[in-house]
C-alpha positions as CSV (number, residue, x, y, z in Angstrom):
1,M,0.0,0.0,0.0
2,T,1.3,3.4,-0.8
3,N,1.7,6.2,1.7
4,I,-1.1,8.2,0.1
5,A,-3.5,5.2,0.5
6,I,-2.5,4.7,4.1
7,L,-2.9,8.5,4.8
8,S,-6.3,8.5,3.1
9,S,-7.5,5.5,5.1
10,F,-6.3,7.1,8.3
11,L,-8.1,10.4,7.5
12,I,-11.3,8.6,6.7
13,T,-11.1,6.7,9.9
14,L,-10.4,9.9,11.9
15,I,-13.3,11.7,10.3
16,S,-15.6,8.8,10.9
17,V,-14.7,8.7,14.6
18,E,-15.2,12.4,14.9
19,V,-18.7,12.1,13.4
20,V,-19.6,9.2,15.7
21,L,-18.4,10.9,18.8
22,S,-20.1,14.3,18.1
23,L,-23.1,15.2,20.3
24,E,-26.3,16.4,18.7
25,C,-28.6,18.9,20.5
26,Y,-31.8,20.7,19.6
27,V,-31.1,24.4,19.1
28,C,-33.3,27.5,19.1
29,D,-33.2,31.0,20.6
30,R,-36.0,32.7,22.6
31,Q,-38.9,30.8,20.9
32,E,-42.4,31.0,22.4
33,D,-43.0,27.3,22.4
34,N,-41.3,23.9,22.2
35,L,-42.6,23.4,18.6
36,G,-41.2,24.4,15.3
37,K,-37.5,25.5,15.6
38,C,-37.1,24.1,19.1
39,A,-38.3,20.6,18.1
40,Q,-36.9,20.4,14.6
41,T,-33.6,22.2,14.5
42,I,-30.7,19.9,15.4
43,R,-27.0,20.8,15.5
44,T,-23.9,18.7,15.7
45,C,-21.9,20.2,18.6
46,E,-18.4,21.4,18.3
47,P,-15.6,19.3,19.8
48,G,-15.5,19.9,23.6
49,Q,-19.2,20.7,23.8
50,D,-20.3,17.6,25.7
51,V,-23.8,18.6,27.0
52,C,-27.0,20.2,25.8
53,L,-28.2,23.3,27.5
54,T,-31.9,24.2,27.8
55,E,-33.2,27.5,29.2
56,I,-36.8,28.4,29.9
57,S,-37.8,31.9,31.0
58,W,-41.0,33.6,31.9
59,G,-41.4,37.3,31.3
60,S,-42.8,40.3,29.5
61,T,-42.5,40.5,25.8
62,P,-39.3,42.2,24.5
63,Y,-41.2,45.3,23.4
64,W,-42.4,46.0,27.0
65,Q,-45.4,48.1,27.6
66,Q,-47.5,48.7,30.7
67,G,-49.8,45.8,31.3
68,A,-48.0,43.6,28.8
69,L,-48.7,39.9,29.1
70,K,-46.0,37.5,30.3
71,Q,-45.1,34.5,28.2
72,Y,-42.5,31.6,28.1
73,Y,-39.3,31.8,26.1
74,I,-37.3,28.7,25.3
75,S,-33.7,28.5,24.2
76,K,-31.6,25.4,23.5
77,N,-28.0,25.0,22.5
78,C,-24.8,22.9,22.8
79,S,-22.5,23.7,25.7
80,T,-19.6,22.5,27.7
81,K,-20.3,20.7,31.0
82,E,-18.5,23.4,33.0
83,Y,-20.3,26.4,31.4
84,C,-23.7,24.7,31.7
85,A,-23.1,23.9,35.3
86,K,-22.0,27.5,36.1
87,Y,-24.9,28.9,34.0
88,R,-27.4,26.7,35.9
89,R,-25.9,27.6,39.3
90,D,-26.2,31.3,38.4
91,N,-29.8,31.0,37.3
92,M,-31.0,29.0,40.4
93,P,-31.8,32.1,42.4
94,L,-34.0,33.3,39.5
95,C,-35.7,30.0,39.0
96,T,-38.8,30.8,41.1
97,H,-41.7,29.8,38.9
98,I,-43.7,32.7,40.4
99,W,-46.2,33.7,37.8
100,Y,-46.1,37.5,38.5
101,Q,-42.3,37.7,38.4
102,D,-39.8,37.3,35.6
103,W,-37.9,34.1,36.1
104,K,-35.3,31.9,34.3
105,C,-34.4,28.3,34.8
106,S,-31.8,26.1,32.9
107,E,-31.0,22.5,32.6
108,C,-28.0,20.5,31.3
109,C,-28.3,17.0,29.9
110,K,-25.9,14.5,28.3
111,G,-26.8,12.4,25.3
112,D,-27.8,12.9,21.7
113,R,-30.9,15.1,21.4
114,C,-31.6,14.8,25.1
115,N,-33.0,18.4,25.3
116,Y,-36.1,17.7,23.2
117,Y,-38.4,18.1,26.2
118,I,-38.4,21.2,28.4
119,I,-37.6,20.0,31.9
120,S,-37.5,22.3,34.9
121,G,-36.9,20.1,37.9
122,A,-36.3,23.0,40.3
123,N,-39.9,23.0,41.5
124,K,-40.7,19.2,41.4
125,I,-40.8,18.9,45.2
126,G,-42.7,22.1,45.6
127,G,-45.3,20.9,43.1
128,L,-45.7,17.6,44.9
129,R,-46.0,19.4,48.2
130,N,-48.7,21.7,46.8
131,V,-50.7,18.7,45.4
132,L,-50.6,17.0,48.8
133,F,-51.6,20.3,50.6
134,V,-54.6,20.8,48.3
135,S,-55.6,17.1,48.7
136,V,-55.6,17.4,52.5
137,V,-57.5,20.7,52.5
138,L,-60.2,19.3,50.1
139,S,-60.6,16.1,52.3
140,I,-61.0,18.3,55.4
141,I,-63.6,20.5,53.6
142,Y,-65.4,17.4,52.3
143,K,-65.6,15.9,55.9
144,I,-66.9,19.2,57.3
145,L,-69.7,19.5,54.7
């Protein structure tokens, strides 16, 4: 085998390994729902980007006006594990899920296209606690009546 054939085989193998090892994430920027761009646009991440980052925020429209309605905004992208962890840590104080305040939550996940669904686990325990509280109150009211 000639040197050119060996070099060509090596390069093809190297490119194949790069493609196989590359992470794929859904990507979108400040979309109003998890349809369209957020569920259909896939990007092969750059080398070193080893997680998918998802951000969901709740706030007034960009063209703010008095009495403006609040809505969700979704962003998804490739990220490094370190940046995503720092970004998530920085957003945790803002991740309140209070309907009358602007808030922002972020999640990191590892695996091809793992950020398809919007997951915001910061309030999972609080949500369960609220369901239990409402159940107890309703049962007490039912027994009184």
